[in-house]
C-alpha positions in Angstrom: -18.8 -4.3 36.4 -20.4 -4.7 33.3 -20.0 -0.9 32.3 -16.3 -1.2 33.3 -15.2 -4.1 31.3 -17.1 -2.3 28.3 -15.1 0.9 28.9 -11.7 -1.3 29.1 -12.5 -2.7 25.8 -13.0 0.6 24.1 -9.8 2.0 25.8 -7.4 -0.9 25.1 -8.6 -0.6 21.5 -7.8 3.0 21.6 -4.3 3.0 23.5 -3.4 -0.2 21.5 -4.3 0.0 18.0 -4.9 4.0 17.4 -2.0 5.4 19.6 0.5 2.2 19.5 0.8 2.6 23.2 2.0 -1.0 23.9 2.8 0.1 27.5 -0.9 0.3 28.0 -0.9 -3.5 27.8 0.6 -3.8 31.3 -2.0 -2.1 32.8 -4.8 -3.9 30.7 -3.8 -7.3 30.8 -3.1 -10.0 33.4 0.2 -11.4 33.9 -0.8 -14.9 33.0 -3.3 -13.6 30.3 -3.6 -16.2 27.5 -5.4 -16.6 23.6 -5.5 -19.9 22.1 -2.5 -20.8 19.7 0.0 -18.5 21.2 2.4 -20.0 23.3 3.4 -16.5 24.8 1.5 -15.1 27.8 0.5 -12.1 29.4 1.1 -8.2 28.2 4.3 -9.1 26.5 2.0 -11.5 23.8 -0.4 -7.9 23.6 2.8 -6.1 22.9 4.3 -8.2 20.2 0.9 -8.7 18.6 0.4 -4.8 18.3 3.9 -4.0 17.3 3.7 -6.9 14.1 0.3 -5.2 13.0 1.4 -1.7 12.9 4.8 -2.8 11.2 2.7 -4.3 8.6 0.0 -1.9 8.5 1.4 1.3 9.3 -1.7 3.4 8.6 -4.1 0.7 10.6 -7.8 2.3 10.8 -10.0 0.4 13.0 -13.5 0.4 14.5 -15.6 -1.5 17.4 -18.8 -2.2 15.9 -20.1 -4.3 18.6 -19.4 -4.6 22.2 -21.6 -6.7 24.6 -21.5 -7.5 28.1 -22.7 -9.9 30.7 -21.0 -10.8 33.9 -17.2 -11.0 33.7 -17.4 -11.6 30.3 -17.6 -9.3 26.8 -18.3 -10.0 23.7 -17.1 -7.6 20.7 -16.2 -7.2 17.0 -13.9 -5.0 15.2 -13.2 -4.1 11.6 -9.8 -2.9 10.4 -8.7 -1.2 7.2 -5.1 -0.9 6.4 -2.5 -1.0 3.9 -0.1 -4.0 3.7 3.2 -2.8 3.9 5.1 -5.4 5.6 5.6 -9.4 5.7 2.9 -10.5 8.2 2.2 -13.8 9.4 3.9 -15.4 6.7 2.2 -13.2 4.0 4.4 -11.3 1.9 3.4 -7.7 1.5 0.8 -6.9 -1.1 0.8 -3.3 -0.9 -2.9 -3.3 -1.3 -5.7 -1.8 1.2 -7.6 -4.7 3.2 -10.7 -4.7 5.3 -11.2 -7.5 7.6 -13.2 -8.0 10.8 -12.2 -10.0 14.3 -14.6 -11.2 16.7 -13.9 -11.8 20.5 -14.7 -12.7 23.6 -13.0 -11.5 26.7 -12.8 -12.5 30.4 -12.1 -10.4 32.7 -10.7 -11.1 36.3 -12.4 -9.6 39.2 -9.9 -6.5 39.4 -11.0 -5.7 36.4 -7.9 -6.8 34.0 -8.4 -8.9 30.9 -7.2 -12.4 31.8 -8.4 -14.8 28.6 -9.7 -14.4 25.4 -10.9 -16.6 22.4 -11.5 -15.2 18.6 -12.2 -15.6 14.9 -11.1 -13.7 12.1 -11.8 -13.5 8.2 -7.9 -12.0 7.9 -6.8 -15.3 6.2 -9.7 -15.1 3.6 -9.1 -11.6 2.5 -5.2 -11.5 2.7 -5.3 -14.5 0.5 -7.5 -12.7 -2.2 -4.9 -9.7 -1.9 -1.8 -11.9 -2.2 -2.9 -15.0 -4.2 -3.6 -15.1 -8.0 -6.0 -17.8 -7.9 -9.1 -16.4 -9.7 -10.8 -16.0 -13.0 -9.4 -13.3 -15.4 -10.1 -11.3 -18.4 -7.4 -9.8 -20.5 -7.7 -6.4 -22.2 -5.1 -4.4 -24.2 -3.2 -6.3 -27.1 -4.5 -9.7 -25.6 -7.9 -11.0 -25.4 -9.4 -14.1 -23.7 -9.6 -15.8 -20.2 -7.6 -17.5 -17.7 -8.3 -19.9 -15.1 -6.0 -20.3 -12.0 -7.3 -22.8 -9.3 -5.6 -25.1 -6.9 -2.1 -25.1 -8.9 -4.5 -25.9 -12.3 -4.4 -23.3 -15.0 -6.4 -22.9 -18.3 -5.8 -20.3 -20.9 -7.8 -19.3 -23.7 -6.3 -16.1 -25.4 -4.8 -14.5 -28.5 -4.3 -11.0 -30.6 -7.1 -8.6 -29.8 -6.6 -7.8 -33.5 -7.8 -11.1 -34.8 -4.3 -12.0 -36.3 -4.5 -15.2 -35.0 -7.1 -17.6 -33.6 -7.6 -17.8 -30.0 -5.3 -20.7 -28.6 -6.1 -23.0 -25.3 -3.5 -24.3 -23.2 -3.6 -25.9 -19.6 -1.5 -27.6 -17.2 0.1 -26.8 -13.4 1.4 -23.7 -12.0 3.8 -23.1 -8.9 4.6 -20.1 -7.0 8.3 -19.7 -6.3 9.2 -16.9 -4.4 7.6 -13.9 -7.2 7.3 -16.0 -10.1 4.6 -17.9 -11.2 5.7 -20.9 -13.1 3.4 -22.6 -15.8 4.0 -25.8 -17.3 2.0 -27.0 -20.3 0.0 -30.1 -20.5 -2.0 -29.9 -23.3 -2.3 -27.3 -25.8 -3.9 -26.6 -29.1 -0.4 -25.8 -30.3 1.1 -29.6 -29.7 5.0 -28.1 -29.7 4.2 -26.3 -26.4 3.2 -29.3 -24.6 6.0 -29.8 -21.9 7.3 -26.6 -22.2 7.2 -24.0 -19.2 7.5 -20.1 -18.9 6.7 -17.8 -15.7 5.3 -14.5 -15.3 6.0 -12.0 -12.5 3.2 -9.2 -11.2 4.3 -5.9 -11.8 1.5 -3.8 -9.9 -1.8 -4.7 -9.0 -4.5 -2.0 -8.9 -8.0 -2.8 -7.2 -8.5 -6.5 -9.3 -6.4 -5.4 -12.5 -3.1 -6.7 -12.7 0.0 -5.9 -14.8 2.3 -8.4 -15.6 5.5 -9.5 -17.4 6.4 -12.8 -18.7 9.5 -14.4 -19.4 10.9 -17.8 -20.8 12.7 -20.6 -18.7 16.1 -18.7 -19.3 14.8 -15.5 -17.7 14.4 -13.5 -21.0 11.6 -11.4 -21.1 8.9 -12.5 -23.7 6.1 -9.7 -23.2 3.7 -7.8 -21.0 0.0 -7.7 -20.5 -2.8 -6.8 -18.3 -6.1 -8.3 -16.9 -8.8 -8.1 -14.6 -9.7 -10.5 -12.4 -13.5 -11.0 -12.2 -13.8 -13.8 -9.7 -11.8 -15.6 -7.1 
């Protein structure tokens, strides 16, 4: 029985995640299959999960790292690597390559079908790193200095790389409004800026390097730059 259950876990991953064969869910899962947090049950739950996953990550690659069996229970770990091409679980597509792991415990019924599962994943942590803007950045190019973005608060220390003007310090709050990151200055070494706002948009990400464009509150472009995220 244990070898049969282990083989089913491996085959289910191959058929569903690699081949995208959602019809296999009817063969592998009980009609009353459940997973915590999902109202839907049975093979339909699995089919929706696979379809949504493959749509968001069309180049999905996976590896089953560990399978351990005891009686009618199987514990397993799976690693995924894929490019985030479409919205998923409320996260906007980032266009970035992600790697995340899932850990599961599967209970089999006596007839060899999967009847219940529990699991955990570090997906949220990794997708937040890919899609969020929080972190510590170093500028390069025409601007030098650093930026810290944390929990809706920011600090800027920056100035021209050629030293034509001194580095200035600014801080305040920011909000994310669609594709815009809107900053409002609460303090600044230039008092005239206190209370004013501006926003920027991500032009592209490459690894931890972000290219961005800045705008005034009327939407007029005010500049472009690049920065490297050195920590989260």
